[in-house]
N, C-alpha and C positions, 0 to 999 in steps of 0.2 A: 379357547372357543368353552362357554359352559352348557351344559344337554338342557339344564333347568336354569333359570332364571330366578331374581329376589323379585319380592313385590315393588322397589325402588327401580330393578330395572324395566319390568314392567310396563311401569307406568311413562317411563320416559319412552318407551315404546310405542303407549299410546299416543302419545304427541306425536311421532313423526307417523301414526298411523291416522291418526287425523286431517296432515297434510297431504295424504294420498287418497284421503275423501273429497279435500276438497279440489284436488287435481281430476280424481273422475268427476265431479262437478263439472267443473270449467271444462275437459273433452267432449263430455255426454250434451253439454249447450253448445260448443262446436262444433259438432256431426251433426254436418245439415249439407242436404245435399248440394255441391256445388261448389266445399269447404274443399281444401286439400288434405292429404293425412299431414302434411309440415303444419297447419295449423291449429291442429291437434296438440301435437308438440310445443307451438309456442305457447298456446294456452295454460300446459303445464308447465311451463318454465314461468310464465309470467304469478304463480301460485309460487313455486319452491323459492321465486326473488322475493317476495310479501313476506312469505313466513319465515326468511333467511335461512333454510334448509336446505339442502344438498341433493341431487340425483345420485341415486345407486346404477342405473343403467347406465350413465352417461362415461362410457368411456371402458364399461365393462368388458375384458377381455376383447376391447378397442368398436365398444357398440358405441355409433357416433350420434344418436338420441337421447332424451330423457323418457320416453315411450315407445314401447312397443305399440304397432298400428295396424295387425292384422285381418283383413277384407276378406268375407265370404271362403275362399278355400284355405286360407289363408290361418293354420293351425296358432301359431307363435313367434316373436320374434322380427315382425312386420317395422319393412324403416321408413319412416316417415318421410315425405318425399311432395314438394311440390307441385310434382306432373301425375301425381296419384288425386284425381278425383272423386271425393266419394260422390254416389249416385244412388236417386231415389230406388227404396228395393235390395240396396245394401244391406250387410250386416258388419260391424268391423268391433272388432275384440279392443279395449285399450287397457295394456297393463304397465303399471308405472309405480315406482318407489320412493321413498326419502328417508332422509338419513337427518338423526334429531342428534344435538350431543353425542354421536358417536353411535347411535342406537337405527337399529334399520327396520321399514316397515316396505312390507310389498303387497299389494293385490292386482282384480282387474274381474273388467265387468265387460259382457258384448253389448251395445247399443245397437238395434234399427234405427238404420237411416230412412227415412217418409215411411210410407206403407210397403212394408215386407210381408211375402208371399205365406202362406199358413205353414205350409213345413219351415220355413224360417223362424214364424211365430211358435210353433212347437219347440224346437231345438234349444229355442234362448233358453224357455220357460222349463225344460228337463235340467237343462245345465245349471241354471239358476236351482233349482230344486236338488241337485244332485248335491252340490256345494253344502245347502241346509241341511240335509238328513248326514251328509258328514261331519260336520259339525257337530251335530245333535251327538253324537257317539263318542267325541272327546272329552270324555269324561275320564277322571281318577279311576285306576286300576283294569282300564280299562284295554284294547291289542290294538298296536296298529293295523294289522290290517281290516279291522273294524270298519274304519274311516276309506278304505278302499272299497270294500264291499259294499256301502253305504251306495260308493257311486256308484261305482256296477248295477248293481239292482236299479235305483233308481233312472238311469239312462238308458237300457237295457229294457226295461220295462216299458218304457215309453217311445220304445223301435229303434231307438238309436247304437253306435257306440262308443265304446271307450277307447280312444289315443291310450295304446300303453308305451311310446315312446320316452313322453315324457313324466315328469312325476315334480310332486311338490317337494317340500326342505324345510328342512329346521332353520331359523333365524335370530338376528340377533348384533352382535357385532361386528358380523360378514351377511351376507345377505344371503348366502346359498351356506347353509353348515349344515351335521349330519341332527337328524336320520331323513335319510329318505322316504315320500309320502306314499308310496303306488296308488294309482285312484284305479287298482282292480284288486280281485283276488278273494277268497274266503275268509269271513269273518274268522275270527279265534284266535291268530297267528300271529307271532311276531313280538316286537318288546311292546313291556308293560307303559301304559300311559301315568306319567308320573306329572306331578303339583308342581310348574314352574316350566315347564316345557312349553315349547311355540314354536308353532307351525304354522310354515304357508302350504296351504290345503287348496289347490288349483284345479278341480276336472277339466278337462277339455275333451270336448262331445262331436262324432260327426255324423251327419245325416250320411255319409256316405261310405268308403275304407275305413277304416278304422288305423293303417300303416300311413305313412308318409315319405315324404321326401326334402332335401335341404337346396333349394335354388342356389345359383351360381354365387352367388353375392354373399354365402357363408355361410349366412341367417335362416333366409325367410326359410319357414317349414312350410309346407304344404303337403292336404292329403292326398293320397296317389293317385284318386281316381277324379279330383276336381269336384268332390264334393262338398258343400257346408260345414264350417265346424265352430264352435263357442267355446269361450275359456270362462269363465268363474274362478275367482280367487280373492280369499282373504287369510291375512296373520291373524292367528288364534292363541292365545294363552287357554289351555290346561289350569284350571284352579281348584280347589274343593267347592267350592259353589258351583261350579257346572265349566262351561266354556265359556271366554272372553273374545268376544270379537275385535280385535284392536283397528282396523280398515275401517271404522263409521266416526259419521263425522260427532 
């Protein structure tokens, strides 16, 4: 595992990132009232097959799908199921990844199903902005904690709480590499950010409690009080020209 990647290696990760972005597009189109969460998984599988890419989620520690579909109070790691139907007013996080030529990319977004309430709209907007502000801090010679500080500041200013039990991560030839990337904390601490580092940054923000619990399936993580949660993530390379988001079209 290399902490810093070369430009050619980052270019490989960019190809994987484009596949992830296409998976998100397909899943977002499929996320309609009446669809099952398994329909989203099938949409993502179709993209992987068309692009000749592999899933880095399927089989990971036994995970049975290529996407995590985390609905309403589910924070992360929701398992797609034909028996779980989306309803008007739901929000659902779609977290997925791809491997191209041995290099990984990973990203998540949360989408609204039909008409959602004002709280859900504000939660999605705040979590998306938290990711954007975090990416802005990903500059050479910045500090690792600058990223989490941006997430926490943005979420709490909007009246929400940061889920602290789960963090972002380095990424490269493995999906989860060092270093961990917390979503909270004061700025100006931790390791220096260096040219060539590639990090998966993933704010998870709750409209209720920040604490979580894991359901009996051993995967599904929910907020402890049943409050809704949103999750946004990008794989980002740190370059001399600024942050380069790899998981966009």
